[in-house]
C-alpha positions as CSV (number, residue, x, y, z in Angstrom):
1,M,59.1,2.2,-179.2
2,A,62.6,2.9,-178.0
3,I,64.8,-0.2,-177.5
4,R,66.1,-0.5,-174.0
5,V,69.2,-2.5,-173.2
6,P,70.6,-3.9,-169.9
7,V,74.0,-2.6,-168.7
8,A,75.8,-3.6,-165.6
9,S,76.1,-0.8,-163.1
10,D,79.8,-1.6,-162.6
11,L,80.4,-1.0,-166.4
12,L,78.8,2.4,-166.3
13,H,80.9,3.5,-163.3
14,W,84.0,2.0,-165.1
15,A,83.3,4.0,-168.3
16,V,82.9,7.2,-166.3
17,E,86.1,6.7,-164.3
18,R,88.0,5.7,-167.5
19,A,86.8,9.0,-169.1
20,G,88.0,11.0,-166.1
21,W,84.6,12.5,-165.4
22,D,83.9,14.1,-162.0
23,E,80.4,14.2,-160.4
24,E,79.5,17.5,-162.0
25,T,80.5,16.2,-165.5
26,V,78.4,13.1,-165.0
27,R,75.3,15.2,-164.0
28,S,75.7,17.5,-167.0
29,R,76.6,15.0,-169.7
30,A,74.6,11.9,-168.5
31,P,71.7,13.3,-166.4
32,K,70.0,9.8,-166.2
33,F,73.2,8.1,-165.0
34,G,71.8,7.7,-161.5
35,E,68.7,6.0,-162.9
36,W,70.7,3.6,-165.0
37,T,73.0,2.6,-162.1
38,A,69.9,2.1,-160.0
39,G,68.5,-0.5,-162.4
40,K,66.5,1.5,-165.1
41,E,67.8,0.4,-168.5
42,P,68.9,3.1,-170.9
43,T,67.7,3.2,-174.5
44,L,70.1,2.0,-177.2
45,K,70.3,5.6,-178.4
46,Q,71.2,6.9,-175.0
47,L,73.8,4.2,-174.5
48,E,75.4,5.0,-177.9
49,K,75.7,8.6,-176.9
50,F,77.1,7.7,-173.5
51,A,79.7,5.4,-175.1
52,S,80.6,8.2,-177.6
53,D,80.9,10.9,-174.9
54,T,83.0,8.7,-172.6
55,H,85.1,7.4,-175.6
56,T,84.2,3.8,-174.7
57,P,83.8,1.2,-177.5
58,L,80.1,0.4,-177.4
59,G,80.6,-3.3,-177.4
60,L,82.5,-3.1,-174.1
61,L,79.3,-1.9,-172.3
62,F,77.6,-5.2,-173.1
63,L,80.1,-7.2,-171.1
64,P,79.1,-8.8,-167.8
65,E,81.8,-6.9,-166.0
66,P,84.5,-4.2,-166.6
67,P,87.4,-5.4,-168.7
68,E,90.9,-5.2,-167.4
69,E,92.7,-2.8,-169.7
70,H,96.5,-2.8,-170.0
71,V,98.8,-0.1,-171.3
72,P,100.2,-1.5,-174.6
73,I,103.8,-0.6,-173.7
74,P,105.9,-1.1,-170.5
75,D,104.4,1.2,-167.9
76,M,107.1,2.8,-165.8
77,R,105.1,5.4,-164.1
78,T,105.3,5.3,-160.4
79,F,103.8,7.1,-157.4
80,R,105.8,6.4,-154.2
81,N,107.2,3.4,-156.0
82,V,103.8,1.9,-156.7
83,G,102.6,1.4,-160.3
84,V,99.7,3.6,-161.5
85,S,96.5,1.7,-162.4
86,Q,93.4,2.3,-164.5
87,P,94.6,4.0,-167.6
88,S,92.3,6.7,-169.0
89,A,90.7,6.5,-172.4
90,D,92.6,9.7,-173.4
91,M,96.0,8.3,-172.6
92,L,95.3,4.9,-174.2
93,D,94.0,6.6,-177.4
94,A,97.0,8.8,-177.6
95,I,99.3,5.8,-177.4
96,Y,97.2,3.8,-180.0
97,L,97.2,6.8,-182.3
98,C,101.0,7.1,-182.2
99,Q,101.5,3.4,-182.6
100,D,99.3,3.6,-185.8
101,R,101.4,6.5,-187.1
102,Q,104.7,4.7,-186.2
103,Q,103.6,1.6,-188.0
104,W,102.8,3.6,-191.1
105,Y,106.1,5.5,-191.0
106,R,108.1,2.3,-190.5
107,S,106.6,0.8,-193.7
108,Y,107.3,4.1,-195.5
109,G,110.9,4.0,-194.2
110,L,111.5,0.5,-195.4
111,Q,110.1,1.3,-198.8
112,H,112.5,4.2,-199.1
113,G,115.6,2.4,-197.9
114,F,115.9,3.6,-194.3
115,T,118.5,1.7,-192.3
116,P,118.5,1.0,-188.6
117,L,119.7,3.8,-186.4
118,E,122.9,2.9,-184.6
119,F,122.1,4.7,-181.4
120,V,118.8,2.8,-180.8
121,G,119.4,0.3,-178.0
122,S,123.1,1.3,-177.9
123,A,123.2,1.8,-174.1
124,T,122.3,-0.1,-170.9
125,T,121.7,1.0,-167.4
126,S,125.2,-0.3,-166.6
127,D,126.6,2.6,-168.7
128,S,127.5,5.8,-167.0
129,P,124.7,8.3,-167.4
130,N,127.3,11.0,-167.8
131,V,129.0,9.2,-170.7
132,V,125.7,8.5,-172.4
133,A,124.6,12.1,-171.8
134,D,127.7,13.4,-173.4
135,R,127.1,11.3,-176.5
136,I,123.5,12.6,-176.8
137,R,124.5,16.2,-176.2
138,R,127.2,16.0,-178.9
139,L,124.8,14.4,-181.5
140,L,122.2,17.0,-180.7
141,E,124.6,19.9,-180.7
142,F,122.7,21.2,-177.7
143,D,125.4,22.4,-175.4
144,V,124.5,25.1,-172.9
145,A,126.3,27.8,-175.0
146,D,124.1,26.9,-177.9
147,R,121.0,27.6,-175.8
148,S,121.9,31.2,-175.0
149,V,120.6,32.3,-178.4
150,F,117.1,31.0,-177.8
151,R,114.7,33.8,-177.1
152,N,112.3,31.9,-174.9
153,W,111.2,28.4,-173.8
154,E,109.1,27.9,-176.9
155,E,112.0,28.5,-179.2
156,A,114.3,26.2,-177.1
157,L,111.7,23.5,-177.3
158,R,111.2,23.8,-181.1
159,R,114.9,23.9,-181.8
160,L,115.4,20.8,-179.7
161,I,112.6,19.0,-181.6
162,D,114.3,19.9,-184.9
163,R,117.6,18.5,-183.7
164,I,116.1,15.2,-182.5
165,E,114.2,14.7,-185.7
166,T,117.4,15.3,-187.6
167,L,118.7,12.2,-185.9
168,G,115.8,10.2,-187.3
169,V,113.5,10.2,-184.3
170,L,109.9,11.3,-184.7
171,V,108.9,13.8,-182.0
172,M,105.2,14.4,-181.3
173,V,104.2,17.0,-178.7
174,S,100.5,17.5,-177.9
175,G,98.3,18.2,-175.0
176,I,95.2,16.7,-176.6
177,V,94.2,13.4,-178.2
178,G,94.6,13.8,-182.0
179,S,93.0,17.1,-183.0
180,N,90.2,17.0,-180.3
181,T,90.8,20.1,-178.1
182,H,88.1,18.7,-175.7
183,R,90.3,15.7,-174.8
184,V,93.1,17.2,-172.8
185,L,95.9,15.0,-171.6
186,R,96.7,15.2,-167.9
187,P,100.3,15.6,-167.0
188,D,99.5,14.1,-163.6
189,E,98.7,10.8,-165.4
190,F,101.7,10.8,-167.7
191,R,104.3,13.1,-169.2
192,G,105.4,11.2,-172.2
193,F,106.3,7.9,-173.8
194,A,108.8,6.3,-176.2
195,L,107.9,3.8,-178.9
196,V,111.3,2.2,-179.7
197,D,112.0,0.9,-183.2
198,P,115.4,0.8,-185.0
199,I,113.8,2.2,-188.2
200,A,111.1,4.6,-186.8
201,P,111.7,5.5,-183.1
202,L,109.0,7.8,-181.8
203,I,108.8,10.0,-178.7
204,F,105.6,11.6,-177.5
205,V,105.6,14.5,-175.0
206,N,102.5,15.7,-173.1
207,G,102.1,19.3,-174.4
208,A,99.7,20.1,-171.5
209,D,102.8,20.3,-169.3
210,T,105.0,23.3,-168.8
211,K,107.5,24.1,-171.5
212,A,110.4,23.5,-169.1
213,A,109.0,20.1,-168.1
214,Q,108.4,19.2,-171.8
215,I,112.1,19.8,-172.5
216,F,113.1,17.4,-169.7
217,T,110.5,14.8,-170.7
218,M,111.7,14.9,-174.3
219,I,115.3,14.1,-173.4
220,H,114.1,11.5,-170.9
221,E,112.2,9.7,-173.6
222,L,115.2,10.0,-175.9
223,A,117.2,8.2,-173.2
224,H,114.7,5.4,-173.5
225,V,115.4,5.2,-177.2
226,W,119.1,4.9,-176.4
227,H,118.2,2.2,-173.9
228,G,116.2,0.4,-176.5
229,E,112.9,-0.3,-174.8
230,S,109.5,1.4,-175.2
231,A,108.1,2.9,-172.1
232,L,105.3,5.1,-170.7
233,S,106.8,7.6,-168.2
234,D,105.9,10.1,-165.6
235,A,109.5,11.5,-165.9
236,A,109.5,12.2,-162.2
237,V,112.7,14.0,-161.3
238,K,113.1,13.1,-157.7
239,P,115.8,10.4,-157.5
240,D,114.2,8.2,-154.8
241,Q,111.3,7.2,-157.0
242,G,110.9,4.9,-160.0
243,N,112.5,1.7,-161.2
244,T,116.1,1.3,-162.4
245,V,115.5,2.2,-166.0
246,E,113.5,5.4,-165.1
247,L,116.1,6.5,-162.6
248,W,118.8,6.0,-165.3
249,C,116.9,7.9,-167.9
250,N,116.3,10.7,-165.5
251,S,120.0,10.9,-164.7
252,V,120.9,10.9,-168.4
253,A,118.3,13.6,-169.2
254,A,119.4,15.8,-166.3
255,E,123.1,15.5,-167.3
256,V,122.3,16.3,-171.0
257,L,120.5,19.4,-170.0
258,V,122.5,20.5,-166.9
259,P,126.1,19.1,-167.0
260,Q,127.3,18.9,-163.4
261,A,130.7,20.3,-164.3
262,L,129.2,23.5,-165.5
263,L,126.7,23.7,-162.7
264,R,129.4,23.7,-160.1
265,N,130.8,26.9,-161.6
266,D,127.4,28.6,-162.0
267,Y,125.9,27.9,-158.6
268,T,126.4,30.7,-156.0
269,G,125.8,28.5,-152.9
270,E,122.2,29.2,-151.9
271,P,119.1,27.4,-153.5
272,T,116.9,30.4,-153.3
273,I,114.0,30.8,-155.7
274,G,115.8,33.6,-157.5
275,E,118.9,31.4,-157.8
276,L,116.9,28.4,-159.0
277,E,114.9,30.4,-161.6
278,G,118.1,32.1,-162.9
279,L,119.8,28.7,-163.4
280,A,116.6,27.2,-164.9
281,A,116.5,30.1,-167.5
282,R,120.2,29.6,-168.3
283,Y,119.9,25.9,-168.9
284,R,116.4,25.9,-170.3
285,V,115.0,23.4,-167.8
286,S,112.7,23.4,-164.8
287,T,113.8,24.4,-161.3
288,L,113.2,20.7,-160.3
289,V,115.9,19.6,-162.7
290,I,118.3,22.2,-161.3
291,L,117.6,20.9,-157.8
292,K,118.2,17.3,-158.8
293,Q,121.6,18.2,-160.3
294,L,122.5,20.3,-157.3
295,Y,121.9,17.2,-155.2
296,S,123.6,14.8,-157.6
297,S,126.6,17.2,-157.7
298,Q,126.7,17.2,-153.8
299,L,126.2,20.9,-153.8
300,I,123.2,20.5,-151.4
301,D,122.4,17.7,-148.9
302,W,119.5,15.4,-149.0
303,D,117.4,17.3,-146.4
304,T,117.8,20.6,-148.3
305,Y,117.1,18.9,-151.6
306,S,114.0,17.0,-150.4
307,G,112.5,20.0,-148.7
308,R,113.1,22.5,-151.5
309,Y,111.9,19.9,-154.1
310,D,108.6,19.5,-152.4
311,E,108.2,23.2,-152.1
312,E,109.0,23.8,-155.8
313,L,106.7,20.9,-156.8
314,D,103.8,22.5,-155.0
315,R,104.6,25.9,-156.5
316,L,104.8,24.5,-160.1
317,K,101.6,22.4,-159.6
318,T,99.8,25.6,-158.6
319,I,100.9,27.3,-161.8
320,L,99.9,24.2,-163.9
321,D,96.6,23.9,-162.2
322,G,95.8,27.4,-163.3
323,R,96.2,26.3,-166.9
324,K,93.9,23.3,-166.6
325,G,91.2,23.3,-169.3
326,S,93.0,26.1,-171.1
327,V,94.4,24.0,-173.9
328,S,93.0,25.4,-177.1
329,G,93.5,24.8,-180.8
330,G,95.4,28.1,-181.3
331,N,96.6,28.5,-184.8
332,Y,96.0,25.1,-186.2
333,Y,98.6,25.3,-188.9
334,Y,101.2,26.3,-186.3
335,T,100.4,23.7,-183.7
336,Q,99.4,20.7,-185.9
337,P,102.9,20.1,-187.3
338,L,104.2,20.0,-183.7
339,R,101.5,17.5,-182.7
340,L,102.2,15.3,-185.8
341,S,106.0,15.6,-186.1
342,R,107.0,17.6,-189.2
343,Q,109.1,14.7,-190.4
344,F,106.1,12.3,-190.2
345,A,103.7,14.8,-191.8
346,R,106.0,15.5,-194.7
347,A,106.4,11.8,-195.3
348,V,102.6,11.3,-195.4
349,F,102.2,14.1,-197.9
350,S,105.0,12.8,-200.0
351,S,103.6,9.3,-200.1
352,T,100.2,10.6,-200.9
353,F,101.3,12.7,-203.8
354,E,103.3,9.7,-205.1
355,G,100.1,7.7,-205.1
356,T,101.4,5.2,-202.5
357,T,99.1,6.3,-199.7
358,A,95.3,6.8,-200.3
359,Y,93.9,10.2,-199.5
360,R,91.5,8.7,-197.0
361,D,94.4,7.1,-195.1
362,A,96.4,10.4,-195.2
363,Y,93.5,12.3,-193.7
364,R,93.3,9.7,-190.9
365,L,97.0,9.8,-190.2
366,L,97.1,13.6,-190.3
367,G,94.0,14.0,-188.2
368,T,92.0,16.1,-190.7
369,K,88.7,15.6,-192.4
370,K,88.5,18.5,-194.8
371,N,90.2,18.7,-198.2
372,A,91.0,22.4,-197.7
373,T,92.7,21.7,-194.4
374,F,94.8,19.0,-196.0
375,W,96.1,21.3,-198.7
376,N,96.6,24.3,-196.4
377,L,98.7,22.1,-194.1
378,A,100.7,20.8,-197.0
379,T,101.4,24.4,-198.0
380,K,102.4,25.3,-194.5
381,L,104.9,22.4,-194.5
382,G,106.2,23.4,-198.0
383,V,105.3,20.1,-199.7
384,S,102.3,21.1,-201.8
C-alpha cells in the first residue's frame, strides 16, 4: 500500500513559485497538484518526484509553513528602488555552486602560494568612478582601440574574460544552473554576482542575457571586486535606480567601456537608433550603456535620456523574449570551459592529476558524471 504524507498547501504553492512554474507547467508536471492543495495527501513517491522536479529539498516540504529563504550574499537588486523578494531555486543553486567552487579554488590557491590581490577592496564609493575606471581599463588593456580588432560580440566577450582571468579573477558565464540545460537562469531575476575574496575573487555573469549586456555586467561585477564587497546585481543601467554601491559600480563600468572623453568626439548629435547602434558596435556595449554615457556626459538632457532609455529597454526586451527557452547545450566542450572558468577548470585538473583532489570531487566541481567527458574536457583545455 502506498504511503501517503501530509503536506501544507502553502508549502506546495511555495515550491512551485520558487521553481518559477506557471499554471501550464504545474498542470503538465504535477497533474494532481490541485488535489493535493485541496487536502488529498500525495504518496511519498509522488512527493519525492515533486521535490526533485521543483528542485526543493524534500525535508523542507515537511515543515509546517514555508521557510524564509535569504540570498547568501548582499542582494543589491532593485526594481523602482525596492528590493526583490523570493529568490528562485535556480538563482540560489547557481550562487551555492559558485561558492562551492570558490571555496575549493581558495584552498588550492593557498596550497600553491597565491598571495592576496592588491586591487581587491582597493576602492570606495568616495573614489571618482572615472579614476577607478581608468585603473581597470589600463590593467585590462581594454581600450576602445583594442576592441576594433574583435570580429564580433562573442570574440569581444571571450577576450575580455581572458584578460580579467589574467588578473587572477575567476569568470564564470552561464545561462543555466551547472550543466542542466533545462534550468535556464532568468536575466529579469539577476544579471550577475560577485563573490569577493582577496585570494580567489569570482564573478558570475548570466549567460542567458545578450552578449552586449553580459559585457557590461562583467565589468560591473569587476567593480564590485574593486569595491571589496560581494553582491548580487541586476546591473540596471538607468542612473536613478539602485543603492549607492550599485550606482557607483554602474558608473565605473560605463566609464571603463565608454570613456566620456572619447564619446564626446564620436557622437554626432542625435540619439537615433542608427547612431546608438553604431556607437554600441564601436564600443562593444549595449545601446543602453551608450545612452547612459550620453546623459552622464551632458550630451542629452534627462527627458531625452529617460524617454529613449525606456524605448530601447522595451526593444531589447522584445529581442530577449524571443530567445527565452532557447538556451541549449551547444558544443559542450566549447561552452563548458566558459561556464566553469578556464582558470578554475585547469586548476581542478591539475590538482586531480597531482593526487590532491579525488576524482569524485573533480567530477562534482566540473559538473560531469562520465569518465570520457572528464578526459575529453581535459584534452580540450590542454591539460591531459
